[in-house]
MARFIDO-129230 format. One record per residue (C-alpha): residue number from 1; x negated, y negated, z negated. Coordinates in steps of 0.5 Angstrom, whole numbers. Example, Ala and Ser with C-alpha at 12.3 -4.5 7.8 and 13.67 -1.06 7.14 Angstrom:
2
> resi;xx;yy;zz
> 1;-25;9;-16 .
> 2;-27;2;-14 .
//
This chain:
254
> resi;xx;yy;zz
> 1;-7;-12;-100 .
> 2;-7;-11;-107 .
> 3;-11;-5;-111 .
> 4;-10;-3;-118 .
> 5;-16;1;-121 .
> 6;-14;3;-129 .
> 7;-20;1;-134 .
> 8;-20;5;-141 .
> 9;-21;-1;-145 .
> 10;-17;-6;-140 .
> 11;-12;-7;-133 .
> 12;-16;-10;-127 .
> 13;-14;-12;-121 .
> 14;-18;-12;-115 .
> 15;-16;-16;-109 .
> 16;-18;-14;-102 .
> 17;-19;-19;-96 .
> 18;-17;-17;-89 .
> 19;-22;-22;-85 .
> 20;-21;-22;-78 .
> 21;-28;-24;-74 .
> 22;-28;-24;-67 .
> 23;-35;-22;-63 .
> 24;-37;-26;-57 .
> 25;-39;-19;-52 .
> 26;-33;-16;-55 .
> 27;-28;-20;-53 .
> 28;-31;-22;-47 .
> 29;-30;-14;-44 .
> 30;-24;-14;-49 .
> 31;-21;-19;-44 .
> 32;-24;-17;-38 .
> 33;-21;-10;-39 .
> 34;-14;-13;-41 .
> 35;-13;-16;-35 .
> 36;-15;-11;-30 .
> 37;-11;-7;-33 .
> 38;-5;-11;-34 .
> 39;-6;-14;-27 .
> 40;-6;-6;-25 .
> 41;0;-4;-28 .
> 42;5;-10;-25 .
> 43;2;-9;-18 .
> 44;3;-1;-19 .
> 45;10;-3;-23 .
> 46;12;-8;-17 .
> 47;9;-3;-11 .
> 48;15;3;-14 .
> 49;20;-3;-13 .
> 50;19;-5;-7 .
> 51;19;3;-4 .
> 52;26;4;-8 .
> 53;28;-3;-4 .
> 54;25;0;2 .
> 55;29;7;0 .
> 56;35;3;-1 .
> 57;35;-1;6 .
> 58;34;6;10 .
> 59;40;9;7 .
> 60;45;4;8 .
> 61;42;3;15 .
> 62;43;11;16 .
> 63;50;9;18 .
> 64;48;3;22 .
> 65;48;2;29 .
> 66;40;2;31 .
> 67;37;-6;33 .
> 68;36;-6;41 .
> 69;30;-11;42 .
> 70;30;-15;47 .
> 71;27;-21;50 .
> 72;28;-25;43 .
> 73;24;-25;38 .
> 74;26;-21;33 .
> 75;27;-24;25 .
> 76;20;-19;22 .
> 77;23;-20;15 .
> 78;30;-18;17 .
> 79;29;-12;22 .
> 80;23;-9;17 .
> 81;24;-2;16 .
> 82;30;-1;20 .
> 83;32;3;26 .
> 84;30;0;32 .
> 85;30;2;39 .
> 86;27;-2;47 .
> 87;27;1;54 .
> 88;22;-1;57 .
> 89;17;3;61 .
> 90;9;4;57 .
> 91;2;1;59 .
> 92;-2;6;59 .
> 93;-8;2;61 .
> 94;-7;-2;53 .
> 95;-8;4;50 .
> 96;-10;4;43 .
> 97;-13;10;39 .
> 98;-13;10;31 .
> 99;-19;14;29 .
> 100;-20;18;23 .
> 101;-13;22;22 .
> 102;-13;28;20 .
> 103;-8;33;20 .
> 104;-9;40;15 .
> 105;-16;39;17 .
> 106;-16;38;25 .
> 107;-19;31;26 .
> 108;-14;27;31 .
> 109;-12;20;33 .
> 110;-6;16;32 .
> 111;-4;13;40 .
> 112;-1;6;40 .
> 113;2;4;47 .
> 114;5;-3;48 .
> 115;11;-2;52 .
> 116;14;-8;56 .
> 117;22;-9;55 .
> 118;25;-7;61 .
> 119;27;-14;64 .
> 120;23;-19;60 .
> 121;16;-22;59 .
> 122;16;-19;51 .
> 123;13;-13;49 .
> 124;13;-9;44 .
> 125;8;-4;40 .
> 126;9;4;39 .
> 127;6;8;35 .
> 128;7;14;39 .
> 129;4;20;36 .
> 130;-1;24;33 .
> 131;-6;27;37 .
> 132;-12;32;36 .
> 133;-19;30;38 .
> 134;-24;34;43 .
> 135;-29;37;40 .
> 136;-34;33;43 .
> 137;-32;26;39 .
> 138;-36;22;45 .
> 139;-30;23;49 .
> 140;-23;21;49 .
> 141;-18;26;49 .
> 142;-13;25;55 .
> 143;-6;22;52 .
> 144;0;24;57 .
> 145;4;17;58 .
> 146;11;18;61 .
> 147;12;14;67 .
> 148;18;9;70 .
> 149;23;6;64 .
> 150;24;10;58 .
> 151;28;8;52 .
> 152;24;9;45 .
> 153;27;10;38 .
> 154;24;10;31 .
> 155;22;5;25 .
> 156;20;-2;26 .
> 157;14;-3;21 .
> 158;11;-8;19 .
> 159;6;-12;24 .
> 160;-1;-13;21 .
> 161;-3;-9;15 .
> 162;-8;-9;10 .
> 163;-14;-6;9 .
> 164;-22;-6;7 .
> 165;-27;-6;13 .
> 166;-34;-4;11 .
> 167;-37;-6;17 .
> 168;-36;-12;23 .
> 169;-36;-6;29 .
> 170;-28;-6;28 .
> 171;-27;-2;35 .
> 172;-31;1;41 .
> 173;-28;1;48 .
> 174;-20;4;46 .
> 175;-22;8;40 .
> 176;-21;4;34 .
> 177;-22;4;26 .
> 178;-16;0;24 .
> 179;-10;-3;28 .
> 180;-7;-9;26 .
> 181;-1;-12;31 .
> 182;-6;-19;32 .
> 183;-11;-15;34 .
> 184;-7;-12;40 .
> 185;-4;-18;42 .
> 186;-11;-22;41 .
> 187;-15;-16;46 .
> 188;-8;-16;50 .
> 189;-6;-23;51 .
> 190;1;-20;51 .
> 191;7;-23;47 .
> 192;10;-18;42 .
> 193;17;-17;38 .
> 194;14;-18;31 .
> 195;14;-10;29 .
> 196;10;-3;30 .
> 197;16;1;33 .
> 198;14;8;30 .
> 199;17;12;35 .
> 200;22;18;32 .
> 201;25;19;40 .
> 202;23;26;43 .
> 203;18;25;50 .
> 204;15;31;54 .
> 205;8;28;52 .
> 206;5;34;47 .
> 207;3;28;41 .
> 208;6;30;34 .
> 209;11;25;31 .
> 210;11;28;23 .
> 211;11;21;20 .
> 212;11;20;12 .
> 213;17;17;10 .
> 214;15;10;7 .
> 215;19;10;1 .
> 216;17;16;-2 .
> 217;13;16;-8 .
> 218;16;10;-12 .
> 219;16;16;-18 .
> 220;8;15;-17 .
> 221;8;9;-18 .
> 222;11;7;-24 .
> 223;7;13;-27 .
> 224;2;10;-26 .
> 225;4;3;-28 .
> 226;6;7;-35 .
> 227;-1;9;-35 .
> 228;-5;2;-34 .
> 229;1;-1;-39 .
> 230;-2;5;-44 .
> 231;-9;3;-44 .
> 232;-8;-4;-44 .
> 233;-5;-3;-51 .
> 234;-10;2;-53 .
> 235;-16;-4;-51 .
> 236;-12;-10;-56 .
> 237;-11;-4;-62 .
> 238;-18;-2;-62 .
> 239;-20;-9;-61 .
> 240;-16;-11;-67 .
> 241;-19;-5;-71 .
> 242;-26;-6;-69 .
> 243;-26;-13;-71 .
> 244;-22;-13;-78 .
> 245;-26;-13;-85 .
> 246;-24;-10;-91 .
> 247;-27;-16;-97 .
> 248;-26;-14;-104 .
> 249;-26;-20;-108 .
> 250;-25;-19;-116 .
> 251;-21;-26;-119 .
> 252;-23;-30;-124 .
> 253;-22;-28;-131 .
> 254;-16;-32;-133 .
//
């Protein structure tokens, strides 16, 4: 970059050179921040795309037939977020209550229970519904369970979710902090279909089944991705600005 100063007696040129001299400490901080923001941006964008794919699959499945679960294990990826149904009998003795499930201002539990598929040794884990907790939290709520064979219809959810646990005490009796098919299978020693059936069909059991749609909220993830991407660009801009210095030099006389 050149700047020309006009003097009364002669014309002089002042050469301004831009020097980029990054400092180690700020460079490491910038790299860490850039890695965090770019990773978060890509993760949020990927989550948005995943929810769009789920929405497209569910929309195409609305007009299709339900998948009937039987003795043969289904393909987990093929049935995920598809409508499925199973006929069989609930195993009330294997009830599990997922703790800390608040609806509005009311604490409660989500009820999980295996269903033995009729005529087979195979089971499916059913996410039956929500139930308010009793005022005395040391007492387990009474769960009404239909007897005999019934048909349960609903959505096939992934069998094992990822979560963070701060304690090794993951359950006490029937009350669990987190529920996965893997843990239920280990506790009951039963054979399960590789999914969790989120029940949508109506049963006279007093449970609430107003489940959120798994495909909702992709726009939110795209918005978060944009914010993280903007933060990554700002880190680069500030890093460059903080480390560029002007070095004026006067050229030697000719």
